C-alpha positions in Angstrom: 75.2 11.9 36.8 72.3 11.1 34.4 70.0 12.4 37.1 71.5 15.9 36.4 70.3 15.5 32.8 66.7 14.7 33.8 66.5 17.3 36.6 68.0 19.9 34.3 65.4 19.1 31.6 62.7 19.5 34.1 64.0 22.8 35.3 64.2 24.1 31.8 60.5 23.1 31.2 59.4 24.8 34.4 61.5 27.9 33.6 60.0 28.2 30.1 56.5 27.8 31.5 57.2 30.4 34.1 58.4 32.8 31.5 55.2 32.2 29.5 53.1 32.8 32.7 54.9 36.0 33.3 54.2 37.1 29.8 50.5 36.4 30.1 50.4 38.2 33.4 51.8 41.3 31.8 49.5 41.2 28.8 47.5 38.7 26.8 49.3 39.9 23.6 52.7 39.4 25.2 51.7 35.9 26.2 50.3 35.1 22.9 53.4 36.5 21.1 55.7 34.5 23.4 53.7 31.4 22.7 53.6 31.7 19.0 56.7 33.7 17.9 60.1 32.5 19.2 61.9 35.8 19.3 59.2 37.7 21.1 60.1 35.8 24.3 63.6 37.2 24.1 62.3 40.7 23.5 59.9 40.2 26.5 62.9 39.1 28.6 64.7 42.4 28.0 61.7 44.7 28.2 60.2 43.2 31.3 63.3 42.0 33.1 61.9 42.4 36.6 59.1 40.0 35.9 61.1 37.5 33.7 64.4 37.2 35.5 63.4 34.4 38.0 62.1 32.0 35.3 65.0 32.9 33.1 67.6 32.1 35.7 65.8 28.8 36.5 65.9 28.0 32.8 69.7 28.8 32.7 70.3 26.6 35.8 68.4 23.8 34.2 70.5 24.2 31.0 73.7 24.0 33.0 72.6 20.8 34.8 71.5 19.3 31.4 74.9 20.1 29.9 76.7 18.5 32.9 74.6 15.3 32.7 74.5 14.9 29.0 78.0 13.4 28.5 77.2 10.6 31.0 74.0 9.5 29.2 75.7 7.0 26.9 77.5 5.4 29.8 74.3 4.7 31.8 73.2 1.8 29.5 
């Protein structure tokens, strides 16, 4: 079950990077804003849903796996 934690964390990182790549593909300013200002990525998600939905769902799936695996981390030692 701890494997879920690590796989989920990796999926979250890949999803976040994918969202950043989608923002830079749309515009340099969107990408820069998403990189430097936290709430801009949320605005980008709503404004450019068609480009950002796949990385967002990957991020959500990773978060779910991380939440499933997190309680079992202390028992792994």
